[in-house]
DRENBAMAR-957452 format. One record per residue (C-alpha): residue number from 1; residue in one letter; y, x, z. Coordinates in Angstrom, 2 decimals. Example, Ala and Ser with C-alpha at 12.3 -4.5 7.8 and 13.67 -1.06 7.14 Angstrom:
% residues 2
   nr  rest        y        x        z
    1     A    -4.50    12.30     7.80
    2     S    -1.06    13.67     7.14
This chain:
% residues 382
   nr  rest        y        x        z
    1     M   -15.41    -5.27    25.61
    2     T   -13.78    -5.04    22.44
    3     L   -13.70    -8.02    20.43
    4     K   -15.36    -7.97    17.18
    5     I   -14.45   -10.05    14.04
    6     T   -16.18   -10.66    11.06
    7     W   -14.89   -10.35     7.17
    8     D   -15.40   -14.18     7.49
    9     E   -13.05   -15.00    10.33
   10     A   -10.37   -12.28     8.99
   11     S   -10.37   -14.07     5.79
   12     A   -10.43   -17.56     7.14
   13     R    -7.09   -16.95     9.46
   14     R    -5.16   -14.82     6.86
   15     T    -5.63   -17.61     4.24
   16     E    -5.12   -20.22     6.61
   17     R    -1.76   -18.42     7.33
   18     Q    -1.12   -17.32     3.68
   19     F    -1.21   -20.92     2.80
   20     L    -4.11   -20.41     0.62
   21     A    -6.68   -22.44     2.61
   22     F    -4.34   -25.43     2.64
   23     P    -1.62   -25.47     1.09
   24     A     1.92   -26.30     3.20
   25     R     3.21   -29.45     3.75
   26     A     5.94   -30.97     1.12
   27     G     9.43   -30.09     2.15
   28     T     8.38   -26.77     3.88
   29     P    11.18   -24.57     2.98
   30     V    10.33   -22.00     0.21
   31     A    11.79   -19.19     2.44
   32     D     9.42   -20.00     5.20
   33     I     6.33   -19.70     2.43
   34     V     7.87   -16.32     1.32
   35     G     8.53   -15.10     5.06
   36     A     4.56   -15.75     5.62
   37     M     3.80   -14.09     2.57
   38     L     5.90   -10.73     3.57
   39     G     7.61   -10.91     0.59
   40     A     6.50   -12.40    -3.05
   41     H     6.48    -9.41    -5.32
   42     A     8.91   -10.52    -8.04
   43     Q     9.13    -7.53   -10.92
   44     V     8.08   -10.37   -12.96
   45     L     9.92   -13.61   -11.43
   46     S     7.45   -16.17   -13.06
   47     A     4.56   -14.13   -11.39
   48     A     6.56   -14.32    -7.96
   49     E     7.32   -18.54    -9.12
   50     V     3.09   -18.83    -8.98
   51     S     2.92   -17.04    -6.02
   52     V     5.12   -19.17    -3.52
   53     G     3.92   -22.56    -5.86
   54     V     0.32   -22.25    -5.20
   55     R     1.22   -21.86    -1.74
   56     A     2.86   -24.93    -1.30
   57     D     2.56   -28.96    -2.26
   58     G     4.81   -29.85    -5.01
   59     V     6.55   -26.76    -4.95
   60     T     7.72   -25.72    -8.94
   61     R     9.64   -22.94   -10.77
   62     A    12.47   -24.74    -9.97
   63     E    12.56   -25.28    -6.53
   64     V    11.96   -21.41    -6.14
   65     R    14.83   -20.84    -8.31
   66     A    17.28   -22.96    -6.87
   67     A    16.24   -21.41    -3.37
   68     L    17.03   -18.01    -4.97
   69     W    20.28   -18.48    -6.73
   70     E    22.18   -21.81    -5.52
   71     D    21.38   -22.37    -1.38
   72     R    20.72   -18.57    -1.70
   73     S    17.77   -18.54     1.45
   74     L    15.86   -16.19    -0.99
   75     V    17.48   -12.77    -2.29
   76     K    15.78   -10.65    -5.05
   77     T    16.06    -7.01    -4.16
   78     Y    13.88    -4.26    -3.68
   79     G    11.16    -4.49    -0.77
   80     P     7.75    -3.13     0.36
   81     R     7.00     0.05    -1.68
   82     G    10.41     0.01    -3.32
   83     T     9.17    -2.67    -5.91
   84     V    11.38    -5.67    -6.42
   85     H    10.66    -8.81    -3.73
   86     L    11.69   -11.88    -3.11
   87     L    12.52   -12.07     0.47
   88     P    14.07   -14.80     3.12
   89     T    18.20   -14.13     3.15
   90     A    17.81   -14.77     6.94
   91     E    15.53   -11.77     7.68
   92     L    17.02    -9.01     5.64
   93     P    18.43    -7.33     9.23
   94     L    14.71    -6.98    10.14
   95     W    13.86    -6.03     6.61
   96     T    16.41    -3.26     6.50
   97     A    16.02    -2.07     9.54
   98     A    12.04    -1.84     9.27
   99     L    12.11     0.06     5.28
  100     T    14.90     2.40     5.97
  101     A    12.80     3.62     9.12
  102     I     9.84     4.05     6.69
  103     P     9.63     8.10     5.67
  104     S     9.80     8.59     2.00
  105     G     7.04    10.54     0.14
  106     R     8.30    13.93    -1.97
  107     S    10.28    13.02    -4.55
  108     P     9.19    12.66    -8.48
  109     F    11.79    14.73    -9.71
  110     A    12.58    17.88   -10.29
  111     P    14.57    19.92    -7.66
  112     A    17.43    20.27    -9.89
  113     V    17.36    16.08   -10.55
  114     Q    17.35    15.26    -6.88
  115     L    20.20    13.99    -4.75
  116     T    20.60    15.24    -1.60
  117     E    20.90    13.28     1.25
  118     E    24.73    13.21     1.09
  119     Q    24.83    12.59    -1.88
  120     A    22.59     9.59    -1.52
  121     D    24.31     8.26     0.73
  122     E    27.43     8.45    -1.17
  123     V    25.62     6.45    -3.94
  124     V    24.49     3.48    -2.07
  125     A    28.08     3.45    -0.23
  126     A    29.43     3.63    -3.57
  127     I    26.87     0.78    -4.90
  128     G    27.92    -1.51    -1.83
  129     D    31.56    -1.36    -2.48
  130     A    31.34    -2.09    -6.52
  131     L    29.15    -5.07    -5.66
  132     E    31.36    -6.40    -3.19
  133     G    32.09   -10.35    -4.58
  134     A    30.99    -8.88    -7.83
  135     R    28.22    -9.14   -10.77
  136     L    27.69    -6.20   -13.00
  137     T    25.10    -5.35   -15.32
  138     V    23.77    -1.79   -14.46
  139     D    25.89    -0.08   -17.21
  140     E    29.16    -1.54   -15.14
  141     L    27.82    -0.40   -11.79
  142     S    26.81     2.80   -13.24
  143     D    30.92     3.51   -14.54
  144     E    31.68     1.90   -11.02
  145     V    29.37     4.20    -9.22
  146     V    30.44     7.64   -11.06
  147     A    34.13     6.60   -10.95
  148     R    33.63     6.38    -6.90
  149     T    31.24     9.52    -6.48
  150     G    32.17    11.92    -9.34
  151     P    30.56    13.20   -12.61
  152     W    27.50    14.33   -10.96
  153     A    26.04    11.21   -10.04
  154     G    26.33    10.12   -14.13
  155     D    24.36    13.00   -15.62
  156     L    21.53    11.45   -17.81
  157     V    18.98    14.04   -16.28
  158     M    15.89    10.85   -15.12
  159     P    13.35    10.32   -17.97
  160     A    13.30     6.85   -18.85
  161     F    11.03     4.08   -21.07
  162     Q    13.69     5.03   -24.00
  163     G    15.65     8.22   -23.30
  164     M    17.03     9.33   -19.87
  165     W    18.84     7.76   -16.86
  166     P    22.12     8.60   -15.09
  167     R    21.35    10.58   -11.91
  168     W    22.26     8.00    -9.59
  169     R    20.19     5.71   -10.36
  170     Q    17.09     7.55    -8.48
  171     V    18.31     6.24    -5.54
  172     M    18.68     2.44    -6.64
  173     H    15.56     1.04    -4.84
  174     R    17.36     2.59    -1.82
  175     A    20.40     0.84    -2.17
  176     G    18.33    -2.52    -1.85
  177     Q    16.41    -1.61     1.22
  178     R    19.85    -1.09     2.88
  179     G    21.46    -4.59     2.20
  180     A    23.63    -3.08    -0.60
  181     L    22.29    -4.33    -3.60
  182     C    20.39    -7.54    -4.66
  183     F    20.24    -9.37    -8.18
  184     A    22.24   -11.69    -9.34
  185     P    21.56   -14.32   -12.21
  186     N    21.19   -12.78   -15.68
  187     R    24.10   -12.80   -17.88
  188     G    22.24   -13.53   -20.99
  189     R    19.66   -11.60   -21.31
  190     K    21.01    -8.76   -19.04
  191     V    20.08    -8.85   -15.47
  192     T    23.10    -8.48   -13.17
  193     Y    23.49    -7.04    -9.48
  194     T    25.52    -8.39    -6.66
  195     R    25.80    -7.58    -3.07
  196     P    23.75    -9.72    -0.54
  197     P    25.90   -11.66     2.34
  198     R    26.88    -9.31     4.83
  199     F    24.57    -8.71     8.27
  200     E    23.99    -6.47    10.59
  201     P    20.65    -4.32    10.96
  202     L    18.16    -4.55    13.99
  203     P    17.75    -1.00    15.62
  204     A    15.03     0.80    13.68
  205     D    12.96     0.84    16.41
  206     E    12.79    -3.02    17.08
  207     G    12.45    -3.64    13.23
  208     L     9.28    -1.52    12.39
  209     T     8.02    -3.27    15.51
  210     L     8.95    -6.47    14.18
  211     L     7.61    -5.46    10.92
  212     V     4.15    -4.40    12.36
  213     R     3.78    -7.54    14.55
  214     R     4.43    -9.52    11.40
  215     Y     2.16    -7.91     8.71
  216     L    -0.69    -8.10    11.66
  217     R    -0.45   -11.71    12.13
  218     A    -0.36   -12.24     8.21
  219     Y    -3.15    -9.62     7.22
  220     G    -4.68    -8.32    10.42
  221     P    -7.08    -7.04    11.80
  222     A    -5.73    -3.80    10.35
  223     T    -5.99    -0.17    10.27
  224     P    -2.65     2.31    10.45
  225     G    -4.38     3.39     7.39
  226     N    -4.51    -0.47     5.89
  227     F    -0.63    -0.49     6.73
  228     A     0.46     2.90     5.38
  229     K    -0.97     1.72     1.83
  230     W     0.91    -1.61     1.84
  231     A     4.51     0.29     3.21
  232     A     3.85     3.28     1.00
  233     A     4.12     4.94     4.56
  234     P     2.39     8.34     4.95
  235     R    -0.86     7.81     6.59
  236     G    -0.14    10.28     9.91
  237     W     3.04     8.70    10.70
  238     A     1.16     5.02    10.66
  239     T    -1.49     6.57    12.55
  240     E     1.52     7.95    15.16
  241     L     3.22     4.29    14.60
  242     F     0.18     2.44    15.97
  243     A    -0.62     4.63    18.58
  244     S     2.99     4.52    20.20
  245     L     2.48     0.38    20.31
  246     A    -0.90     0.47    21.61
  247     G     0.58     0.78    24.99
  248     T     2.98    -1.44    25.20
  249     G     1.33    -4.73    24.90
  250     V     2.66    -5.46    21.40
  251     I    -0.90    -4.56    19.81
  252     E    -4.29    -5.08    20.94
  253     E    -7.44    -2.93    19.21
  254     V   -10.81    -4.99    17.89
  255     D   -13.79    -4.56    16.07
  256     F   -13.44    -4.95    12.69
  257     E   -15.76    -3.07    10.79
  258     G   -14.64    -0.04    13.10
  259     P   -11.56    -0.11    15.33
  260     A    -8.42    -2.27    13.83
  261     W    -5.67    -3.79    15.56
  262     V    -3.90    -7.52    16.00
  263     V    -0.93    -8.69    17.79
  264     A    -1.78    -8.82    21.38
  265     G    -3.22   -11.59    22.32
  266     D    -3.26   -13.18    18.86
  267     T    -7.39   -12.95    18.99
  268     E    -8.09   -16.95    17.86
  269     F   -10.01   -16.98    14.14
  270     P   -11.20   -19.98    12.63
  271     G   -15.07   -20.90    13.38
  272     T   -15.90   -21.91     9.55
  273     P   -15.49   -19.91     6.32
  274     V   -13.07   -19.79     3.92
  275     R   -13.71   -22.47     0.72
  276     G   -11.82   -23.18    -2.09
  277     V   -10.51   -21.90    -5.82
  278     R    -7.61   -20.30    -6.03
  279     L    -5.36   -18.62    -8.42
  280     L    -3.36   -15.92    -7.80
  281     P    -1.07   -14.06   -10.36
  282     Y    -0.05   -10.59   -10.53
  283     F     0.60    -8.86    -7.43
  284     D    -0.11   -11.48    -5.06
  285     A     0.73   -10.55    -1.90
  286     Y    -2.44   -11.65    -0.67
  287     A    -4.72    -9.21    -3.14
  288     I    -2.46    -6.33    -2.48
  289     A    -2.42    -6.88     1.62
  290     A    -5.99    -7.73     2.27
  291     Q    -8.21    -5.44     3.61
  292     P   -11.04    -3.60     3.44
  293     R   -10.32    -3.85    -0.62
  294     E   -14.10    -3.03    -1.35
  295     T   -14.82    -6.44     0.31
  296     L   -11.77    -8.67    -0.85
  297     F   -13.25    -7.37    -4.46
  298     P   -16.80    -7.56    -4.05
  299     G   -19.33    -5.73    -6.56
  300     P   -18.15    -5.79   -10.19
  301     A   -14.75    -7.57    -8.97
  302     Y   -14.03    -3.68    -8.04
  303     A   -13.69    -2.56   -11.70
  304     R   -12.64    -5.72   -13.26
  305     A    -9.75    -6.72   -11.13
  306     L    -8.54    -3.57   -10.06
  307     A    -7.14    -0.68   -12.12
  308     G    -8.13     2.63   -10.35
  309     G    -8.59     1.04    -7.03
  310     Q    -4.65    -0.54    -7.14
  311     A    -4.54    -4.16    -6.80
  312     G    -2.08    -6.24    -8.86
  313     N    -2.36    -5.60   -11.94
  314     F    -4.52    -8.76   -13.21
  315     P    -4.06   -11.95   -11.83
  316     V    -7.33   -13.10    -9.75
  317     L    -9.49   -15.49    -9.44
  318     L   -10.32   -16.31    -5.65
  319     V   -13.62   -18.22    -5.08
  320     D   -14.04   -18.82    -0.64
  321     G   -11.59   -16.18    -0.02
  322     V   -12.59   -13.50    -2.55
  323     V   -11.91   -12.07    -5.81
  324     A   -14.37   -13.45    -8.24
  325     G   -12.94   -13.26   -11.58
  326     V    -9.46   -12.63   -13.48
  327     W    -7.44   -15.03   -15.84
  328     H    -4.57   -14.83   -18.16
  329     Q    -1.30   -17.24   -18.94
  330     R     0.08   -17.85   -22.20
  331     R     3.04   -20.03   -23.16
  332     R     4.17   -21.44   -25.94
  333     G     7.13   -24.15   -25.78
  334     R     5.93   -26.44   -22.93
  335     R     2.26   -25.56   -23.53
  336     T     0.41   -22.99   -20.99
  337     T    -3.00   -21.91   -21.91
  338     V    -5.02   -20.53   -19.16
  339     T    -7.93   -18.39   -19.74
  340     V   -10.06   -17.77   -16.34
  341     E   -12.97   -15.23   -16.79
  342     P   -15.34   -15.57   -13.95
  343     L   -17.41   -12.75   -12.92
  344     E   -20.57   -15.12   -12.39
  345     R   -21.06   -18.71   -13.37
  346     L   -19.16   -21.47   -11.30
  347     P   -21.05   -24.43   -10.05
  348     A   -19.93   -27.81   -11.27
  349     A   -17.63   -28.46    -8.25
  350     R   -15.92   -25.49    -8.41
  351     E   -15.32   -26.19   -11.98
  352     R   -13.58   -28.82   -11.22
  353     E   -11.37   -27.25    -8.73
  354     L   -10.87   -24.35   -11.00
  355     A    -9.63   -26.89   -13.48
  356     E    -6.92   -28.98   -10.50
  357     Q    -5.78   -25.45    -9.85
  358     V    -5.02   -24.62   -13.73
  359     E    -3.21   -27.75   -13.58
  360     R    -1.48   -26.72   -10.71
  361     V    -0.43   -23.32   -12.31
  362     G     0.85   -25.99   -15.35
  363     D     3.22   -27.84   -13.14
  364     I     4.75   -24.66   -10.99
  365     L     5.56   -23.31   -14.53
  366     E     6.96   -26.78   -15.47
  367     A     4.23   -26.46   -18.47
  368     R     1.53   -28.63   -20.05
  369     A    -1.53   -26.21   -19.16
  370     E    -4.78   -26.14   -20.84
  371     L    -7.72   -23.99   -19.27
  372     V   -10.22   -22.19   -21.52
  373     V   -13.00   -20.12   -19.44
  374     G   -13.93   -16.94   -21.87
  375     A   -13.40   -13.47   -21.48
  376     V    -9.54   -12.36   -21.02
  377     T    -8.91    -9.85   -23.48
  378     A    -5.17    -8.99   -22.03
  379     G    -4.70    -5.49   -20.49
  380     P    -2.86    -4.91   -17.29
  381     H     0.30    -6.32   -16.83
  382     A     0.02    -8.28   -20.22
């Protein structure tokens, strides 16, 4: 008989494993927390700092930056969906194997703009060679790539924010996913890049299997379609991947609003629903990965906290494991004003929890936080 899992059971287990039900104890390595999240989205580093900080007692942005720039237990690079993430450095063999094995979708560029696979491989190799033992701005890296490949790599053919980018930059994310590139500390206001420590990637099949196991442990029960959305992979490919693992003792089918999967044998779930208030920043891992999205963002939350069904565009207020509002913080010097817009009136006990969470966000950002309950007027990504 197939095990039936309820939303309350799944939500309680996910939030426990995400350190959202109970923050990690003081002293827990920052890299362990990021590993449990399957990466912290870091296009905006302060958002990643809050994502990690709300999951651990006593962690501030200073600890996250020390792990990233000093002891290098974290690396900032291109991770799932080709977006910038913090990943544990020790897990790069897994991530590189798995991410490079996930089929990419159609190129958004016209055929005359695209790189051939041979050219893409040549560019990635050139990036890795140029960044070995160096820290380069994107313009410096561009000069090095063109010098190592040819003028074709520098053709200004990619539409960009305020002009055109050189052709080679369309595979910059691929260089990160292959371990040839990662971010280095800024030089003034300029972003710089370097090469992460050398490592040997896992075999592709092993990497994919481990990634599916890690994903299901963190966010299961889940369907192949859920995994495909999270990984920006073709749905048909994900369905075939799960089917290939189903008969090997790696994954196990359960009933979670229909057929879904967990890691084989990983069928223990908490007996009580999750309780509590949490503030999650832009593109927090939980808000993106936990499915079904209609249940995580119930009722008016689906329209208010998503952008065309896309999660992560707004920081969200979680109440008892589901989205119950949005928030925004505006910093001025050592102070930050946190405006929270609940979608329903919060009981007094929840308001006290919210005030504590706002104070925690201030601690993480090393600022004195002020709570304002009211309408959030800032749009997505503000």
